[in-house]
N, C-alpha and C positions, 0 to 999 in steps of 0.2 A: 533527402538525407534526414535521418532520424537521430536523435541524441542517444537513444538506447532502446532496448526491447520493450520497456514499460510504455514509452511513448507510442511505439508501433502497435502494441497490443491494445492500447486505449483507442487509437484511431480505428483499428479493425473492429473492435467491439461496438463503437458508435456507428460505423458504416453498416454493420450487420444487424443493427438493432437488437443487440444482445440484452438479456435481462440482468446478467451478472458478469463481472470481470474479477478474476482472482489474480492478484499480483504477488508473486513469491519473493521473499526477501531472506536475509540471513538473520533476521530478528523477528519477533512475534508480531510486530506492528508499530504503531505510533505510541510512544510512552509519554507519561506526564512528567518526565525528567530524563536524565541520562540513563540509557538502557543498561549501562554497567553498574549503576547504583541499585543495590538490592531493594531499596525502598520505592523505586520507580515502578509504576504499574502501567500495563497496556490500557489505552483508552479504547474500550470495547465498541462504542458507537460514536460516530462523528456526524453531525448534521451540517447543512450548509450555513447555518447561523452560528455555529461554534467557532470561536476565535482561538485556534490552537497553534498558530504559527510559531509562538514562543517555544513550543515543545518540539518542533521539527529540527532534528540534528542536520547540520550541513555537511558533516563528514561522510566519507564513502568508505566502503570496504575495499580491500586490496583487489578483489576480483570484480567489483562493480564499476560502473561508469557514472551512474546518476545519483545514487544514494537516496535516502528517505525524502529529501526535498523534492527530487524529481518524481518519485512515486506519489507523494502527496499532491503535487501540482497536476499530474495526470489523473489521479483519482478524483480530484475536485472537478476537473473538466468533464470527465466521463459521467460523474454523478449528476452534473448539470443537465446531461442528456437523459436522465432518468434511469441510469444503469447503476445497480448496486455494486459497490466495489469492496472487496475484501483484501486486506494486506495480511499475509500469513508467512510463517517461517517455513521455507522450503527445505530446511535441513531437518525438520522434525519428521520422524518416521510416520508414515501413513497420514500425512497432513491432509491430502486431498480426500481420502476416505473419511477422515474425521469431519471435514467441512461438508461433505455431501450427505452425511448421515445425521447432521444436526437438524 
């Protein structure tokens, strides 16, 4: 039993020794404040030593099950396996193309 697709994708990425895992969300990533606040910004890079738990929103979208808390927990576990994790907005047009061409 899995809590959601994010957990399943993280487990598969670790089992397959992937180099990167992309988790799609309905927002651009982890913000340094409430994502609805115009002054909040996406934290571009998070390392294992960064203490960002205070920024993780516990709320979920109406379509999701886990929310950013689950995405962050999975990302942290997968990153501990040496896999780069990107959390990106799946609602943005051509987001995967944008990520792969960077």
